[in-house]
C-alpha positions as CSV (number, residue, x, y, z in Angstrom):
1,M,54.4,-129.7,179.7
2,F,55.0,-130.4,175.9
3,W,54.8,-126.8,174.8
4,K,57.4,-125.7,177.5
5,K,59.9,-128.4,176.4
6,R,59.6,-127.8,172.6
7,F,58.6,-124.1,172.3
8,L,60.1,-122.3,175.2
9,K,63.2,-121.1,173.4
10,P,61.5,-120.1,170.1
11,W,58.8,-118.0,171.6
12,R,61.1,-116.3,174.0
13,K,63.0,-115.1,171.0
14,R,59.7,-114.4,169.2
15,K,60.9,-116.2,166.1
16,I,58.6,-119.1,165.4
17,F,59.3,-121.8,162.8
18,C,56.2,-122.2,160.7
19,W,56.2,-126.0,160.5
20,E,56.6,-126.4,164.2
21,T,53.8,-124.1,164.8
22,V,51.6,-125.8,162.3
23,L,52.3,-129.2,164.0
24,L,51.2,-127.8,167.3
25,C,48.0,-126.3,165.7
26,G,47.2,-129.6,164.2
27,M,47.6,-131.4,167.5
28,L,45.4,-128.8,169.2
29,F,42.7,-129.1,166.6
30,E,42.7,-132.8,165.7
31,K,42.8,-134.3,169.2
32,E,39.5,-134.9,171.0
33,G,39.0,-131.7,172.9
34,K,36.7,-128.8,173.8
35,H,37.7,-126.7,170.7
36,L,36.4,-129.4,168.3
37,K,33.2,-129.7,170.3
38,F,32.9,-125.9,170.1
39,F,32.6,-126.1,166.3
40,E,30.1,-128.9,166.6
41,K,27.8,-126.7,168.7
42,Y,28.4,-123.1,168.1
43,V,28.2,-120.8,165.1
44,S,29.2,-117.1,164.6
45,N,26.5,-114.6,165.5
46,T,28.2,-111.4,164.3
47,T,29.5,-110.2,161.0
48,A,32.4,-108.3,162.7
49,G,35.9,-109.1,161.6
50,S,37.8,-111.4,163.9
51,G,41.2,-112.9,164.4
52,N,44.7,-112.3,165.8
53,Q,46.6,-109.9,163.6
54,T,49.7,-109.3,165.7
55,F,50.6,-108.8,169.4
56,F,51.1,-106.1,172.0
57,T,53.3,-106.0,175.1
58,M,52.6,-105.1,178.7
59,E,54.9,-104.6,181.7
60,E,55.2,-107.6,183.9
61,G,52.7,-107.3,186.7
62,E,50.5,-104.9,184.9
63,I,46.8,-105.8,185.0
64,R,44.4,-104.3,182.4
65,T,40.7,-104.3,181.8
66,G,39.2,-103.9,178.4
67,R,35.8,-104.0,176.6
68,V,35.0,-104.9,173.0
69,F,31.6,-104.6,171.4
70,Y,30.1,-106.9,168.8
71,K,26.9,-106.2,166.9
72,I,24.5,-109.2,167.1
73,F,23.4,-110.6,163.8
74,A,20.4,-112.8,164.8
75,G,18.2,-112.1,167.8
76,G,17.0,-114.7,170.3
77,K,17.9,-116.5,173.5
78,Y,20.9,-118.7,173.0
79,N,23.9,-120.1,174.8
80,Y,26.9,-118.0,174.0
81,S,30.5,-119.2,174.0
82,L,33.5,-117.2,172.9
83,L,36.4,-118.7,171.0
84,F,40.0,-117.5,171.5
85,S,43.5,-118.5,170.5
86,N,47.0,-117.5,171.4
87,I,48.6,-117.6,168.0
88,T,48.8,-115.0,165.2
89,D,46.7,-115.9,162.2
90,S,48.5,-113.9,159.5
91,T,51.6,-111.7,158.7
92,F,51.4,-108.2,160.0
93,A,52.7,-105.3,157.8
94,D,56.2,-106.3,156.4
95,G,56.5,-109.2,158.8
96,T,59.3,-107.8,161.0
97,K,57.1,-107.6,164.1
98,S,55.0,-110.8,163.6
99,R,54.3,-113.4,161.0
100,K,51.7,-116.1,160.4
101,N,51.4,-118.9,162.9
102,M,53.5,-117.2,165.6
103,L,52.9,-118.5,169.1
104,C,52.4,-115.8,171.7
105,E,53.7,-116.1,175.3
106,P,51.5,-117.2,178.2
107,W,49.1,-114.7,179.6
108,Q,46.4,-114.7,182.2
109,I,42.7,-114.0,182.3
110,H,41.8,-112.7,185.8
111,S,38.0,-112.4,185.1
112,A,35.6,-111.9,182.2
113,R,32.0,-111.2,181.7
114,I,29.5,-110.5,179.0
115,G,27.1,-107.5,179.0
116,K,24.4,-106.0,176.8
117,C,24.4,-102.7,175.0
118,K,21.2,-101.6,173.2
119,T,22.8,-99.3,170.6
120,F,25.7,-97.0,169.7
121,P,25.3,-93.3,168.8
122,K,25.8,-92.7,165.1
123,D,26.7,-89.0,165.5
124,K,30.0,-89.6,167.2
125,P,33.2,-91.4,166.2
126,I,33.7,-94.5,168.5
127,S,36.9,-92.9,169.8
128,N,34.9,-90.1,171.4
129,I,32.1,-92.2,172.9
130,T,31.8,-92.4,176.7
131,V,31.2,-95.9,178.1
132,S,29.3,-96.4,181.3
133,D,27.5,-98.9,183.5
134,Y,25.2,-96.1,184.5
135,S,23.0,-93.6,182.7
136,D,25.7,-90.9,182.4
137,G,27.5,-92.2,179.2
138,D,26.8,-92.3,175.5
139,I,26.3,-96.0,175.8
140,L,25.1,-98.1,178.7
141,V,26.3,-101.6,179.4
142,E,24.0,-103.7,181.6
143,E,22.9,-107.2,182.5
144,F,26.4,-108.5,182.9
145,A,26.9,-112.3,183.2
146,E,30.2,-113.7,184.5
147,I,31.9,-116.1,182.2
148,T,34.2,-118.9,183.2
149,F,36.7,-121.3,181.5
150,D,36.4,-124.9,182.4
151,G,34.4,-123.8,185.4
152,K,37.0,-121.4,186.7
153,E,37.1,-117.6,186.8
154,K,40.8,-117.4,186.0
155,K,42.7,-118.9,183.2
156,T,46.4,-119.2,182.2
157,V,46.5,-119.1,178.4
158,N,49.4,-121.2,177.0
159,P,51.3,-120.6,173.7
160,G,49.3,-121.7,170.7
161,E,46.3,-122.6,172.7
162,F,42.8,-122.6,171.4
163,F,40.1,-122.3,174.1
164,S,36.5,-121.2,174.6
165,S,34.4,-119.8,177.4
166,D,31.8,-121.9,179.2
167,P,28.3,-121.3,177.8
168,V,26.1,-118.5,179.2
169,E,22.5,-118.2,178.2
170,I,21.6,-114.6,177.1
171,E,18.8,-113.1,175.0
172,F,19.7,-110.4,172.5
173,E,17.6,-108.5,170.0
174,K,19.0,-108.3,166.5
175,G,21.3,-105.2,166.3
176,E,22.1,-105.1,170.0
177,Y,25.7,-105.3,171.1
178,L,27.4,-108.0,173.1
179,C,30.1,-106.4,175.3
180,L,33.0,-108.6,176.3
181,E,34.8,-107.3,179.3
182,M,38.1,-109.0,180.3
183,T,40.7,-108.3,183.0
184,F,44.0,-109.7,181.9
185,S,47.8,-109.6,182.3
186,G,50.8,-110.8,180.4
187,T,53.9,-109.6,178.5
188,M,52.9,-110.7,175.0
189,I,49.2,-110.8,174.0
190,P,47.5,-111.3,170.6
191,Y,45.2,-108.6,169.4
192,H,43.8,-106.9,166.2
193,E,45.7,-103.7,165.5
194,E,43.4,-102.7,162.6
195,S,40.1,-103.6,164.2
196,I,37.2,-101.3,163.3
197,L,35.2,-102.4,166.4
198,P,34.5,-100.2,169.5
199,I,37.2,-101.3,171.9
200,Y,38.0,-99.5,175.2
201,V,40.5,-99.9,178.0
202,K,39.8,-98.7,181.6
203,K,42.1,-95.9,182.8
204,G,41.2,-95.0,186.4
205,Q,37.4,-94.7,186.5
206,A,37.1,-93.9,182.8
207,W,37.0,-96.0,179.6
208,E,39.4,-94.8,176.9
209,Y,39.4,-95.9,173.2
210,S,42.2,-98.4,172.7
211,K,42.6,-101.6,170.6
212,L,45.1,-103.1,173.1
213,M,43.1,-106.0,174.4
214,P,42.6,-109.6,173.3
215,V,39.5,-110.2,171.2
216,A,37.3,-113.2,170.5
217,G,38.0,-115.2,167.4
218,M,34.3,-116.1,167.2
219,V,31.3,-114.9,169.1
220,G,29.6,-118.2,169.1
221,C,26.0,-119.2,169.9
222,D,24.1,-122.5,169.7
223,R,21.7,-121.3,167.0
224,S,20.5,-123.8,164.4
225,V,21.4,-122.8,160.9
226,K,21.2,-124.2,157.4
227,K,24.9,-123.5,156.4
228,R,28.0,-122.1,158.1
229,I,29.6,-119.5,155.7
230,A,33.1,-118.0,156.2
231,F,34.4,-114.9,154.4
232,W,38.2,-115.4,154.2
233,G,40.5,-112.6,153.1
234,D,42.4,-109.5,154.0
235,S,41.5,-106.0,155.2
236,I,39.0,-105.6,152.4
237,T,37.0,-108.6,153.7
238,Q,37.5,-107.4,157.3
239,G,35.8,-104.2,156.4
240,I,38.5,-101.5,156.4
241,G,37.4,-98.7,154.1
242,T,34.0,-98.5,155.8
243,E,33.2,-96.4,158.8
244,Y,34.2,-97.9,162.2
245,N,31.3,-99.9,163.7
246,S,29.2,-99.3,160.6
247,Y,28.9,-102.9,159.5
248,D,28.8,-101.6,155.9
249,H,31.5,-103.9,154.6
250,W,30.6,-106.0,151.6
251,N,30.2,-109.4,153.4
252,A,28.1,-107.8,156.2
253,R,25.7,-106.4,153.7
254,L,25.7,-109.7,151.8
255,S,25.0,-111.6,155.0
256,E,22.0,-109.4,155.8
257,A,20.7,-109.9,152.3
258,L,21.0,-113.7,152.5
259,G,19.2,-113.8,155.9
260,E,19.3,-115.6,159.2
261,E,19.0,-119.1,157.9
262,C,22.8,-119.2,157.7
263,A,25.6,-118.2,160.0
264,Y,28.4,-115.9,158.8
265,W,32.0,-115.7,160.1
266,N,34.2,-112.8,159.0
267,L,37.8,-114.1,158.9
268,G,39.2,-111.1,157.2
269,I,42.5,-109.6,158.6
270,G,44.5,-106.6,157.4
271,F,47.8,-107.2,155.7
272,A,47.0,-110.9,155.1
273,R,48.4,-112.7,152.2
274,S,47.3,-115.8,150.3
275,C,50.5,-117.6,151.5
276,D,49.4,-117.0,155.1
277,A,46.1,-118.7,154.4
278,A,47.7,-121.6,152.5
279,S,50.2,-122.4,155.3
280,G,47.8,-124.8,156.9
281,G,48.1,-123.0,160.3
282,A,45.7,-121.7,162.9
283,W,43.7,-119.5,160.4
284,F,43.1,-122.4,158.0
285,F,41.9,-124.6,160.9
286,K,39.2,-122.1,161.6
287,A,38.2,-121.8,158.0
288,K,37.9,-125.5,157.4
289,E,35.1,-125.7,160.1
290,N,32.6,-124.1,157.7
291,D,30.3,-125.5,155.0
292,I,31.1,-122.8,152.5
293,V,34.3,-120.6,152.4
294,V,34.4,-117.4,150.2
295,I,38.0,-116.6,149.3
296,C,39.3,-113.2,148.3
297,F,43.1,-112.8,148.5
298,G,46.0,-111.4,146.6
299,V,46.2,-107.6,147.1
300,N,48.8,-107.7,149.9
301,D,50.8,-110.4,148.0
302,I,51.0,-108.1,145.0
303,L,51.8,-104.9,147.0
304,N,54.4,-106.4,149.3
305,K,56.5,-108.7,146.9
306,Q,58.5,-108.1,143.8
307,D,56.7,-110.8,141.8
308,C,54.3,-113.1,143.6
309,T,52.4,-114.4,140.6
310,D,53.4,-118.1,140.9
311,E,53.1,-118.0,144.7
312,V,49.6,-116.6,144.7
313,K,48.5,-119.1,142.0
314,E,49.9,-122.0,143.9
315,G,48.5,-120.7,147.2
316,L,44.9,-120.2,146.0
317,L,44.9,-123.6,144.3
318,R,46.1,-125.2,147.5
319,L,43.4,-123.5,149.5
320,I,40.7,-124.8,147.1
321,E,42.1,-128.4,147.2
322,D,42.7,-128.4,151.0
323,L,39.2,-127.1,151.7
324,H,37.6,-129.6,149.2
325,N,39.5,-132.4,150.9
326,R,37.6,-131.5,154.1
327,G,34.3,-131.4,152.4
328,V,34.0,-127.6,152.3
329,K,32.6,-125.8,149.3
330,V,34.7,-122.9,147.9
331,V,33.7,-119.7,146.2
332,I,36.7,-118.0,144.6
333,Q,36.8,-114.3,143.8
334,T,39.2,-112.2,141.6
335,V,41.8,-110.0,143.3
336,P,40.2,-106.6,143.7
337,P,41.6,-103.5,142.0
338,F,43.9,-101.3,144.2
339,D,45.3,-98.5,142.0
340,Y,48.2,-100.7,141.0
341,V,51.2,-99.1,139.2
342,D,53.9,-100.2,136.9
343,E,54.7,-103.9,136.9
344,K,52.1,-104.5,139.6
345,I,49.4,-104.0,137.0
346,Q,50.7,-107.0,134.9
347,I,51.0,-109.2,138.0
348,W,47.4,-108.4,139.0
349,E,46.2,-109.1,135.5
350,N,48.1,-112.4,135.3
351,I,46.7,-113.7,138.6
352,N,43.2,-112.7,137.7
353,T,43.4,-114.4,134.3
354,Y,44.5,-117.6,136.1
355,I,41.6,-117.3,138.6
356,R,39.1,-116.8,135.8
357,E,40.4,-119.5,133.5
358,V,41.7,-122.1,135.9
359,L,40.5,-121.7,139.5
360,A,36.9,-120.8,138.5
361,E,36.6,-124.3,137.1
362,K,38.1,-125.9,140.2
363,A,36.0,-124.0,142.8
364,D,32.3,-124.6,143.4
365,A,31.5,-121.0,142.3
366,F,33.3,-117.9,141.0
367,F,32.6,-114.2,141.3
368,D,34.5,-111.5,139.4
369,N,34.4,-108.5,141.7
370,T,36.3,-106.4,139.2
371,V,33.1,-106.0,137.1
372,V,31.7,-104.0,140.0
373,L,34.8,-102.5,141.6
374,S,37.1,-101.6,138.7
375,D,37.4,-98.4,136.7
376,K,35.9,-99.0,133.3
377,N,38.8,-97.6,131.3
378,E,41.7,-98.6,133.6
379,P,40.5,-101.7,135.4
380,W,43.4,-101.9,137.8
381,K,42.2,-98.6,139.4
382,A,39.6,-98.6,142.2
383,P,37.1,-95.8,142.0
384,Y,35.4,-96.9,145.2
385,G,38.8,-97.0,147.0
386,G,41.3,-99.8,147.3
387,H,39.5,-100.5,150.5
388,P,35.9,-100.0,149.2
389,G,33.7,-97.7,151.2
390,A,30.0,-98.1,151.8
391,E,28.9,-97.4,148.2
392,G,31.4,-99.9,146.7
393,C,30.5,-102.5,149.3
394,K,26.8,-102.1,148.6
395,L,27.3,-102.7,144.9
396,W,29.6,-105.7,145.6
397,A,27.1,-107.4,147.9
398,E,24.2,-106.8,145.5
399,A,26.1,-108.3,142.5
400,F,27.5,-111.2,144.6
401,Y,24.2,-112.2,146.1
402,P,22.8,-114.5,143.4
403,V,26.1,-116.3,143.1
404,L,26.4,-117.2,146.8
405,K,22.6,-117.8,147.1
406,K,22.8,-120.5,144.5
407,V,25.7,-122.2,146.3
408,I,23.7,-122.2,149.6
409,E,20.7,-123.7,147.9
410,E,22.6,-126.5,146.0
């Protein structure tokens, strides 16, 4: 197979050359295949953050079963298909463990199914919730439907592969939870370390809170919508700063305000940088499948590099141009405040000046989130938190609403 001949040595060493990976991603996305048909038919039906942040390891021969829960945005009976990939979307932490566009090793899906959960208790942290298929737990998962991949229960996932599950018709009410249960094995598996979703792994007969399982890149359904909107950014966009499983993050609130005539895909990932997004890799190939993309990057670039001013400017400009070249409308935001210190303050101000004066004219719309999020006297400081909590996200969504509403209606 092609990937074995060209990529066997690099992924064994876990050091992947970006351009080789991008080439493979391009082949996977541009050829006639199921993944392209996926985007023609399915749209996101949750505002939960998604994506592959890094990877975890398991012992050879170990088999694990996990469950992850997604809150459904729009109720109704639809065909559901889940999108997955076997490549990291962005750089994790300082990049020593994993970087953007890194191919993970082959792993296996032994079985998978989708169940329904009516609600989650609000008086317990998700780490203390008991999960059950019967009536003795805090949450009850029922009405499971087996899912397959190209008609087969089992699947071997190859390095860099994008794939989706076969459609299953399920009816959800708005606010119910889709439970993905998967039994899997492998020595290097992508996952989301900073996920704020309820995720559990089976230990004996009990379910224990753990993030160590692969998650869907999109919970897709065949709902008809006016526009497909993606929110593309870092942990602030993902929702870190709000309570786990609260769906209080700014774009979740904004999506609720805008209503069900559109579909919303949260592509935020913790530690992500603008250069990750601008690399043209797996993450970009998901973003470009939307009608409107809202961009909010820059915090991690500023915090993790000595002087990233030119790199961020060039990266954001490239994102706008590349998305426009694919017919996607772009809404650009300023870099949010984050209690910057010393020379980081000047870098933040320089980048935001460029966004306001240059990129705002090149994008289809512009929103200055610092008007809402910044301290009035020291604008680089974040009174609602560098990762805004529920209060800051509420104000952000309310102020942003008329800007995005106008773009949708144009």
